[in-house]
N, C-alpha and C positions, 0 to 999 in steps of 0.2 A: 477498353474497359467502359465504354458508354458514357455514363454521366461523370465517371472518374476523370474525363479529360479536363474537367474544371476544378479538380481537386489539388490543393496545395497543403502540404504538411510541414510545419516549422517546428523547430525545437528551441526552447528557452535555455539559458545556460545551465539550469539545474537538470537537464534531461537530454543532453546532446546525444549521448551514446544509445539511449533508448529510442530516441527519434530515428537515428540511423537504422536501427533494427527493425523499427516499425515500417519505415519506407522500404527496406529490403523486403519485407514480407508482402507489402502491397505491390511492389515492383515499379517504384517512382523514385526520383531523386529528392532529398529533402529541399525545402524552400531555403533561399539565400537570405540570411539575416546576420546581425551582429549585435552584441551587447558590450557595452564600455562602462568601466567605473572610473569616474574622475578622482583626482587626488583628494577632494574634500568628501568622497564617499557616494556622490550622486550617481545614479544609474541612468544610462542612455541606451535606448534601443533604436534600431533602424532596420527597416525592411529594405532588401537590396534587389527586389524585383517587383514587377507590376502585379498588384492583387486585385485591381478593379473589377467588379463583377464576379470575382471567384469566391468559392466556397473554402474557407481557410480552417485548418485544424492545428491548434497550437498545443504542444506537449510541454508541460512545465510542473514538476513536483514542487510542492512547498516544503522544502527540506533545508539542509545546512547550506547558507544560513537562512533560516525560515522567513525572516522579515524581508531581507533582500529578495528572496525568491518570490514572496508574495507581491511586493511592489513591482517587481519586474513583470510579473503576470498581468498586473493591471495595466502597466504601460504597453505591454504588448497588444492586449485587447484594444485599447484606445488607438494605437498606431494603425491596426488593421481597419478599424471602423473609419477612421480619418482618411485612409487610403482607398476608401469606398469598396472594401470587401463586401461581397453579398451577404455572407453570414460568417461568424466566428464561433467555432466550437472550441472550448478549452477542455483539454484532457489533463487531468490533475491526478496522476497515478497515486501520489501520497499527499493527502490533505492533513497536514499535522494539526492545524487548528480545529479539526473535527472533534478533538477531545473536549474543547470548550463548548459544549453544547447545551449547558443549562447553568442556572444561578445556584450553585450547591453551597455557596458560602455568602455571608452578608457583604454588600457593597463590592461586588466583582462584576466584571464585564462578561457577557455571553459572547465570547470572542468569535465563535464559528458564525453566529448571526451577523456580527459586524463584517466579517470576511464576505459572507454571502452577499450582503447589501453592497459592499464595495465592488465585488466582481460584476453584479448587475448594473451598477451605476456606470462602469466603464463600458458597458454595451454588449456583454457576451450574449449569444443567442441560445447556446446549449452548453451544458456541463457534463463531462464524463469522469467519474472517479473510480476507484478500486478498493474495496474493503474498507469502507468508512468506518471509523471507530464508533461513530453514533449514526445509525441509519437514518434517524429523524432529521439529520441535516438536510436531507432532500426537500423536506417541507419548508426550510428557510428560503428557498428560491422560488421565484415566480416563473422561471424558464425551466424547460425539461432538464432533469438531472438523471443519469444512469449510474448506478452503483454496481460495478461489475465485481466478480468473485474470481480470485486466484486459485480457489480450491481445486478445480479440476487439474490445473497445471501442477500444483503441489502434489496432489495425490499420485499423479502419473509419475513424478520424479520419486516419490517416497517408495514406490513399489520396487525400486532398484535396491533398496536398503532393507525394507521390512515387508515380508510376505506371509509368513506363518507366525502363529502365536502372538498376534499383534493386538495391542490395546491403545486406543486413542484417549489421551488425557486432556481434560480442560484444566488450565491453570487456576481457574476460580469459577464459582458457580454462575457468574454472569456470562461465560462463554459456552456454556453447556450445549445450548441449541446448535451452535455452529460446529462444536465438537462432534455431536451426534451426526451431523451431516457428512463430516469427514469419515467417521466410523461407518456409516451406511455405504459410502462409496467404496471404502477399503474392505467391506465385509468383516469389520473388527468389532470388539467390544469397547465399552466406554468406561472411563473412570474419571473421578473429579478430585482436584486438590482443593482443600478448603482450609483456611486459617480461622481458628476460633480461640477465644479467650479461655485460659486454663487457670482454675484456682490453684492447682498443684504446682503450676509454674509462676505463681505470683501474679496472675492476671496477664501474663504475656501471652502473645499470639502463638499458638502452637498449631502446626500444619497436620492435616489428617488427609489420608487418601481413601476416598470412598470408591470401592470396587476392588476387584481381584487383579493384581499385577504381577503376583509371584510367578517367576520362571517365564515372563512374557517380555516381548519387545515393546517398549512404551514409545508412543509418538505423542509429544506434547504440541498442541496447536494453539495459535494465538494469531491476532491480527497485526501486532507489531511489538517490538521491544526497543527500548532505549538504553537501559542499564543492564539488561540481561540478569538482574538480581532474582527476579521471580522465576525465570526459567531454570536457573541454577539451583535455587531452593527446591523447586519442585523435583528437579532431576535427582538431587541428592536424597530426598525423601523416598522417591520411587526405588532407588537402589537399596535403601534401608528396608523397603517393604518387599525386595526380593526380585525386582525387575532385572532381566538379564542384560538388557541394553536400553539405552535411552536416546531418542532422536527428537529433533524439533522441527516444526514446519511453521513458518511465520510469513505473512505477506509483506511486511516493511521492516527493513533492518535499519533503523535510525540509531546506529550505534557510534560510540566514540571509543578511544583506545581502552579506557578503563573496562568498558563492556566486552570488548573483544578479548582482553586479557582474563577477565572473569570467566568467560565462556570456554577459553582455551584451558584453563586449569580445572574445569569441571568434568563430571563423568559423561557429559554429552558427547556422543560419538560423532554426530553431523547435524548441522543446522541448514535446513533447506529455506532459502530466502529468495524473494523476486528481486529483480532489478529495478524496482520502482524508486528506490533511492540509490543515487550513484555518486553523491557528493559527501559521503562520510568522511570525517577528518582522519579515521583510522584505516589502515590496509587490513582487509579481510584475510584470515588465515585459511589453511586448507580444511579447517572443520566447517567452513561455509561453502555450501553448494549452491551457486546462483542459477535460479530458474528465470528465464526471460519471459515477460508477459507481453512481449511485442506481437506475438500471434493473436492473442486476446484483444489488445487494443487496436491492431491493425484491422482485424475483422469487424470490430465495432465501428471504426471509421468507414470502411467499405460499406457496412450495412446502413449506417446513417446517411451516407452520401447518396446511396441508391435507393433510399426511402424503403428499406426493408426491415423487418422486426429484428429486434435484438434478443428476443426471448430465447432463441436457440443457444445464445451464449450462456445462459443460466442453467441449461440442461445438458451442456456438453460433457 
């Protein structure tokens, strides 16, 4: 593989299975390492092979538990730099703190900026993420940041379930631009779910569906879900508006048991979700169809390693 002879791909404890899939795609063995947690809660990381002069790629989602996953990420970066790795690229498939991208209330932390500063202070050379909740997070770093899209993989899987009479639904006005990208790729119409105050309902939020969904298969798209509440509310409203079937495609499934139970009891027929999060405290049911992003991240690693453009990944 040319330059790939110097490549080493390691997985943190939050992304072991995804790392295995990425390495299988590339055609290499995962790097040897270990993570330990001491009785007092301290995290200990150790590299079990020589990385001196090597270009290292670390895969670690910031997920359940997010604080432990984040601190472990910092320790890995520091360990690789102290072991004289040539470069360290952090692949963070799910960056949960990306939601804290602004000061939207008095006296609160801009958590994403604090995380970005800490990751850089640890010595990272490049960061690769996927479907950041707030794209402007890329500007919080002074090192290169690539924000990849799971949309092509999710659309490919969605064609197994929804081909004709399809409408792509944004769960709120803020996701419309990305929903239209899904719709364009799937040759589908677009609708929007919007909650607005209603005087008739005593000022309560009332959901409206903007667009024609009657008799159509609806595909709700979003970047992540934690509680599943919004997805279920939108799905129920789509059914009330005459949608024949409701499906969901999301990039990150940061769900607990309550969320899984809520989705299981809903009119949603199938939830397409990537394997960016693998440490959920709940077991996913048959309603969840897992789409691996290993080919996307593996191709990104290969292209970064061989000094090739990543732009083709955004047009795949």
